[in-house]
Every structure is written in structure tokens, then in C-alpha cells.
C-alpha positions as CSV (number, residue, x, y, z in Angstrom):
1,X,8.3,-39.9,31.4
2,X,10.0,-36.6,29.4
3,X,7.8,-34.6,31.3
4,X,9.1,-36.1,34.8
5,X,12.6,-36.0,33.6
6,X,12.5,-32.5,32.8
7,X,10.7,-31.9,36.0
8,X,13.6,-33.5,37.9
9,X,16.3,-31.9,36.0
10,X,14.8,-28.3,36.6
11,X,14.2,-29.5,40.6
12,X,17.9,-30.3,40.7
13,X,18.7,-27.1,38.7
14,X,16.4,-24.9,41.1
15,X,17.7,-26.7,44.3
16,X,21.6,-26.4,43.4
17,X,20.9,-22.6,43.0
18,X,22.7,-20.9,45.8
19,X,21.3,-17.1,46.9
20,X,24.4,-15.4,45.4
21,X,22.9,-16.6,42.0
22,X,21.2,-14.2,40.0
23,X,18.2,-16.1,38.5
24,X,15.2,-14.9,36.4
25,X,12.7,-16.0,33.6
26,X,11.3,-14.9,30.3
27,X,7.7,-15.8,28.7
28,X,9.1,-17.6,25.4
29,X,5.7,-17.0,23.7
30,X,6.0,-13.3,24.1
31,X,9.7,-13.3,23.0
32,X,9.0,-15.4,19.9
33,X,5.9,-13.3,18.8
34,X,7.2,-10.0,19.3
35,X,10.9,-10.2,18.2
36,X,11.3,-8.2,15.2
37,X,13.1,-11.0,13.5
38,X,10.0,-13.0,13.6
39,X,7.6,-10.4,12.5
40,X,9.7,-10.1,9.4
41,X,10.0,-13.5,8.6
42,X,6.2,-13.9,9.2
43,X,5.6,-10.9,6.5
44,X,8.0,-13.2,4.0
45,X,6.3,-16.5,4.5
46,X,2.8,-14.7,3.8
47,X,4.6,-13.5,0.6
48,X,5.2,-17.1,-0.3
49,X,2.2,-18.1,0.8
50,X,0.4,-15.8,-1.4
51,X,2.5,-17.4,-4.2
52,X,0.8,-20.7,-3.6
53,X,-2.7,-19.1,-3.9
54,X,-1.9,-17.3,-7.3
55,X,-1.1,-21.1,-8.1
56,X,-4.0,-22.4,-6.9
57,X,-6.2,-19.7,-8.9
58,X,-4.5,-20.4,-12.1
59,X,-5.1,-23.6,-12.0
60,X,-8.9,-23.3,-10.9
61,X,-9.1,-20.6,-13.8
62,X,-7.8,-23.2,-15.9
63,X,-10.3,-26.0,-15.3
64,X,-13.3,-23.6,-15.1
65,X,-12.5,-22.4,-18.7
66,X,-12.4,-26.2,-19.9
67,X,-15.6,-26.8,-18.0
68,X,-17.3,-24.0,-19.6
69,X,-16.1,-25.3,-23.2
70,X,-17.1,-28.6,-22.2
71,X,-20.5,-27.5,-21.8
72,X,-21.2,-26.0,-25.1
73,X,-19.4,-29.2,-26.9
74,X,-22.1,-31.5,-29.0
75,X,-19.6,-34.1,-29.8
76,X,-19.0,-36.9,-27.6
77,X,-15.2,-37.5,-28.9
78,X,-14.3,-34.0,-28.0
79,X,-16.3,-34.1,-24.5
80,X,-13.9,-37.2,-23.7
81,X,-10.7,-35.1,-24.9
82,X,-12.0,-32.2,-22.7
83,X,-12.9,-34.4,-19.6
84,X,-9.4,-36.2,-20.1
85,X,-7.6,-32.8,-20.2
86,X,-9.7,-31.5,-17.0
87,X,-8.3,-34.6,-15.2
88,X,-4.7,-34.0,-16.4
89,X,-4.7,-30.3,-15.2
90,X,-6.0,-31.3,-12.0
91,X,-3.6,-34.1,-11.6
92,X,-0.7,-31.2,-12.4
93,X,-2.6,-29.0,-10.2
94,X,-2.2,-31.5,-6.9
95,X,1.3,-32.5,-8.2
96,X,2.4,-28.5,-7.9
97,X,0.5,-28.1,-4.9
98,X,1.9,-31.1,-3.0
99,X,5.4,-29.9,-3.8
100,X,4.5,-26.2,-2.9
101,X,3.3,-27.7,0.5
102,X,6.4,-29.8,1.0
103,X,8.6,-26.7,0.2
104,X,6.5,-24.4,2.5
105,X,6.4,-26.6,5.1
106,X,10.6,-27.2,4.8
107,X,11.0,-23.0,4.8
108,X,8.6,-22.7,7.9
109,X,10.6,-25.2,9.8
110,X,13.8,-23.9,8.7
111,X,12.7,-20.3,9.6
112,X,11.7,-21.2,12.9
113,X,14.5,-23.1,13.7
114,X,16.9,-20.3,13.0
115,X,14.4,-17.8,15.0
116,X,14.9,-19.7,18.0
117,X,19.0,-20.2,17.3
118,X,19.0,-16.0,17.4
119,X,16.7,-16.1,20.3
120,X,18.5,-18.5,22.1
121,X,21.8,-16.9,20.9
122,X,20.7,-13.5,22.5
123,X,19.4,-15.0,25.3
124,X,22.8,-16.0,26.3
125,X,24.6,-12.7,25.6
126,X,21.9,-10.9,27.5
127,X,22.6,-13.3,30.9
128,X,26.5,-12.8,30.3
129,X,26.4,-9.4,29.9
130,X,23.9,-9.1,32.9
131,X,25.6,-11.5,35.1
132,X,22.5,-13.9,35.4
133,X,23.1,-17.4,36.6
134,X,20.2,-19.0,35.0
135,X,16.9,-17.4,32.9
136,X,14.6,-20.2,32.6
137,X,12.0,-20.1,29.9
138,X,8.3,-20.0,30.8
139,X,6.5,-21.6,28.3
140,X,2.9,-23.0,30.1
141,X,3.8,-26.4,29.2
142,X,4.4,-27.4,32.7
143,X,8.1,-27.4,33.2
144,X,7.9,-23.8,35.5
145,X,4.9,-24.2,37.6
146,X,5.4,-20.8,39.2
147,X,7.5,-17.8,38.5
148,X,7.6,-14.9,40.9
149,X,6.4,-11.6,38.6
150,X,9.5,-9.9,40.1
151,X,12.0,-12.3,38.1
152,X,10.3,-11.7,35.1
153,X,12.8,-10.0,32.6
154,X,10.9,-11.1,29.0
155,X,10.5,-7.2,28.1
156,X,13.8,-6.1,28.8
157,X,15.1,-9.1,26.8
158,X,12.9,-8.2,24.2
159,X,14.0,-5.2,23.9
160,X,17.5,-6.1,23.7
161,X,17.1,-8.9,21.1
162,X,15.2,-6.4,19.1
163,X,17.8,-3.4,19.4
164,X,20.7,-6.4,18.4
165,X,18.4,-7.4,15.4
166,X,18.3,-3.7,14.2
167,X,21.8,-2.8,14.7
168,X,22.6,-5.6,12.7
169,X,20.1,-4.6,9.6
170,X,21.3,-1.2,10.1
171,X,24.9,-2.6,9.3
172,X,23.7,-3.5,6.2
């Protein structure tokens, strides 16, 4: 149903465009992935993910060392204590891992929303500065079924938003 509504709205927009309107499209996948800010944020997320890997290794090493001690213990009482400690470390790890994953997923979502917000603001600014009536986003989801490649301004828009991003970074 949502796809039909989207196509209907798109059809109305396309039909209402007069021949005087300046229209183009951008490939959203390319814009998103080649945007310098996206690349920078992906590096940050990789670093954060590395912290999770470090946490995992810490707990795995602790559990492995407890199993080594367990193999060399002859007393049943001590074995029971070690097994209990192993279970406690595993539970602590699972809790920390869940907390980390929730936090990481939230950060990914927030960063993704911020990236799209910046892309949309910059594309809007580009459209106004270059007198476009419409700039459509082609993403391969079926919302735009065909685009004349001469209307593709992905490279120009990408250059514009990356230059804007670099200008902002140079001001810092």
C-alpha cells in the first residue's frame, strides 16, 4: 500500500512539473557512501566496535584462565567454586555485551540520522543555489523506475556536499 501511495505521489509530482522546471536526480546510495562525513563516521563506529571486541577478549581470557585452573584442581569443593565463578563471569559478559550492543546500535542509528540530515540539508541548498525545481533521490527501491542519465547530478552534488563538509572542518 505504501509503495502505491509513493508511486501515486511521485506520478502527481512528475505530471505537475512544467517544461520550465529544472529537474534532476541523485543516486542516494552513492551520495551516502561517498560523502566524506559518512566515511569519517564509519571510522568512528569501527573504533567503537573495537572497544566491544576488546571487552569480549577480556572476558574470554578470564574464562579461559578459570578453565585452566579448573583442570588442575582436585578438590570437588574448589571445582564447584570455579564452575560457579565461570558462570558468573559468563553472565557478567553477557550483560556487558548486551549493554554495549544496545549502546552501539543507538549510536549507529543516531549517526545515520545525522548523516541523512546533513545530506538532505546540503542537497536542498544545492538545489536552491542551482535553481532546481526538483531533485529526486534514486535508491533502487522502485520509487523512480527510470531516469535519463543526463539528469543525473550525483557527482556534482557529492562534490558540493563534500566541499561544504571540508569548509566546516577547516573552520574548526
